[in-house]
C-alpha positions in Angstrom: 15.2 16.5 9.1 11.4 16.3 7.3 8.6 14.3 9.4 8.9 11.8 6.8 12.2 11.1 6.3 13.1 11.0 10.3 10.1 8.2 10.0 11.5 6.3 7.4 14.5 5.3 9.6 11.9 3.9 12.2 10.8 0.8 9.4 14.3 0.6 8.0 14.2 -3.2 9.5 10.0 -3.9 8.3 11.5 -3.0 5.0 14.4 -5.0 4.7 12.8 -8.0 5.7 9.8 -7.2 3.0 12.4 -6.8 0.2 13.9 -10.7 1.1 10.6 -12.3 1.7 9.8 -15.0 -0.5 6.8 -13.4 -1.8 8.8 -10.7 -3.5 11.7 -12.3 -4.2 10.3 -15.1 -6.5 7.5 -12.0 -7.9 11.1 -10.5 -9.2 12.6 -13.5 -10.8 9.0 -14.5 -12.4 9.3 -17.6 -10.3 6.5 -16.9 -7.8 3.4 -19.7 -8.0 0.5 -18.1 -9.8 -1.6 -19.7 -7.0 -0.1 -17.6 -4.6 -0.1 -14.3 -7.1 -4.1 -15.1 -7.8 -4.4 -14.8 -3.7 -2.4 -11.6 -3.4 -4.8 -10.1 -6.3 -8.1 -11.3 -5.2 -7.3 -10.0 -1.7 -5.8 -6.3 -3.7 -8.9 -5.9 -4.6 -10.4 -6.4 -1.6 -8.0 -3.9 -0.7 -8.0 -1.1 -3.0 -11.7 -0.5 -2.7 -11.8 -0.3 1.3 -8.2 1.6 0.7 -10.1 4.5 -1.4 -12.8 5.0 1.0 -9.9 5.5 3.5 -8.4 8.0 1.8 -11.7 9.7 0.6 -12.5 9.4 4.2 -9.3 11.4 4.9 -10.5 14.1 1.9 -13.4 15.1 3.9 -11.4 15.5 7.0 -8.2 17.4 5.4 -7.7 21.0 6.8 -7.0 22.3 3.9 -8.4 22.0 0.8 -6.2 21.6 -1.5 -5.5 18.7 0.5 -9.1 17.2 0.7 -8.5 17.6 -3.3 -5.2 15.2 -3.4 -6.8 12.3 -1.3 -10.2 12.6 -3.5 -7.7 12.4 -6.3 -5.3 9.7 -4.3 -9.4 7.4 -4.0 -10.5 7.8 -7.5 -6.6 6.5 -8.3 -7.2 3.7 -5.9 -10.5 2.5 -7.4 -9.0 2.7 -11.7 -6.4 0.3 -10.3 -9.3 -1.8 -8.4 -11.2 -1.7 -11.7 -8.3 -2.5 -13.9 -7.4 -5.7 -11.9 -10.7 -6.9 -12.6 -10.7 -5.8 -16.0 -7.3 -6.7 -17.4 -5.2 -9.0 -14.1 -7.8 -11.1 -13.1 -8.3 -12.2 -17.3 -4.9 -11.9 -17.6 -3.8 -14.4 -14.6 -7.0 -16.6 -15.2 -8.8 -15.5 -11.4 -12.5 -15.7 -11.9 -13.1 -13.7 -8.4 -12.0 -12.6 -5.9 -12.8 -14.7 -3.0 -13.7 -13.5 0.0 -11.7 -11.1 2.3 -9.2 -13.3 4.5 -7.6 -12.8 7.9 -4.9 -10.1 7.3 -6.8 -8.2 4.3 -9.7 -8.2 6.9 -6.9 -6.6 9.9 -5.8 -4.4 7.7 -8.5 -2.4 6.0 -10.3 -2.4 9.1 -6.9 -0.1 10.9 -7.2 2.0 7.8 -11.0 3.2 7.8 -11.2 3.2 11.9 -8.0 4.8 11.6 -9.2 7.3 8.8 -12.4 8.2 10.8 -12.1 8.5 14.1 -8.3 9.1 14.6 -6.7 12.8 13.9 -6.3 13.7 10.5 -2.6 14.0 10.3 -2.4 10.5 12.0 -4.7 9.1 9.2 -2.9 10.2 6.5 0.4 9.2 8.3 -1.8 5.8 8.6 -1.7 5.1 4.4 1.3 6.4 3.3 3.3 3.1 3.4 0.8 1.6 1.1 2.4 4.2 -1.3 5.6 4.5 -0.4 6.9 1.1 0.9 5.0 -0.1 -3.0 6.9 2.1 -4.9 10.5 1.6 -3.3 9.3 -2.5 -4.1 8.5 -1.5 -7.0 12.4 -0.2 -8.2 13.7 -2.6 -6.3 12.2 -5.1 -8.1 12.6 -3.2 -11.4 16.1 -2.1 -10.7 17.1 -6.4 -9.6 15.4 -8.2 -12.4 17.2 -11.5 -13.0 15.1 -12.8 -15.6 13.2 -11.3 -18.9 10.0 -11.6 -20.0 8.7 -11.6 -16.3 4.9 -12.7 -16.5 4.4 -10.5 -13.8 6.3 -7.4 -15.7 3.2 -5.5 -15.8 2.3 -5.3 -12.1 6.2 -4.3 -11.7 6.1 -1.5 -14.6 3.1 -0.1 -12.6 4.6 0.5 -9.0 7.7 1.6 -10.7 6.7 4.4 -12.9 7.0 7.5 -13.1 3.2 8.0 -12.3 3.1 6.4 -9.3 6.2 8.0 -8.1 4.2 11.7 -8.6 2.0 10.1 -6.7 4.0 9.1 -3.5 6.4 12.4 -3.6 2.6 14.2 -3.3 1.4 12.3 -0.4 5.0 11.9 1.3 4.8 16.3 1.1 1.3 16.7 2.6 2.7 14.6 5.5 5.5 16.4 5.8 3.3 20.0 5.9 0.7 19.0 8.6 3.9 17.4 10.6 5.3 20.7 11.0 1.9 21.8 12.7 1.6 19.4 14.8 3.3 19.1 18.3 5.4 16.1 19.4 3.1 14.1 20.5 1.1 14.3 17.4 4.3 13.6 15.7 5.4 10.8 17.5 1.1 9.1 17.1 1.8 9.8 13.2 5.1 7.6 13.0 3.2 5.4 15.0 0.5 4.7 12.1 2.8 4.6 10.0 5.3 1.7 11.7 1.6 0.2 12.0 0.5 0.0 8.6 4.7 -0.7 7.4 3.7 -3.7 9.6 0.8 -5.1 8.0 2.2 -4.7 4.6 4.8 -7.1 5.6 1.7 -9.0 6.5 0.1 -8.8 3.6 2.3 -10.2 1.0 3.4 -12.7 3.6 0.0 -13.9 3.7 -0.9 -14.8 0.3 2.8 -16.7 -0.2 1.6 -19.0 2.7 -2.2 -18.6 1.2 -3.6 -17.5 5.0 -7.4 -18.0 5.0 -9.5 -18.3 8.3 -9.0 -21.6 10.6 -12.3 -21.3 11.4 
């Protein structure tokens, strides 16, 4: 069994909670309050900027030149999406500025950057995979189960359910499977632990947007 197949089984309960959470259900129906989506977009802008930095770090540390190039391209793609948020989505959804980095975003981006810089590079590759893979799965789920035409969030849905994004996800999964083959069982377990931790943070990221969770002090 491939490392990715085995690892996904570990986060099925997390994924099931994600697709049933209010943020996703209301996004799917097109009824998510604009304030919550605006909060999400602002935090996602910070996230993508730092996600790109993490991907670039992994690219610099990758053992294979082909993997280095792939992760640099991933980083470039994240920056392009972040720029699109400012140039298009912010304007479309009436968001003038992204605000400040809130607690869940702070936790997530620092987990990724520290893992990418300090942990075994294969573990770092596993840590960034959920952002690709879970987003694709959620995007596909929403796209296939839409309940309303003219969904105001259709552009977001189309982005993560599209073939172009699917290609990126396939490549990221393929790399993790390839590097896992040359890892010990302990190293593979460390990769899995990082993947699970990032998957939990994916849930927390959407949940914090729905709750509009700010710093309390």
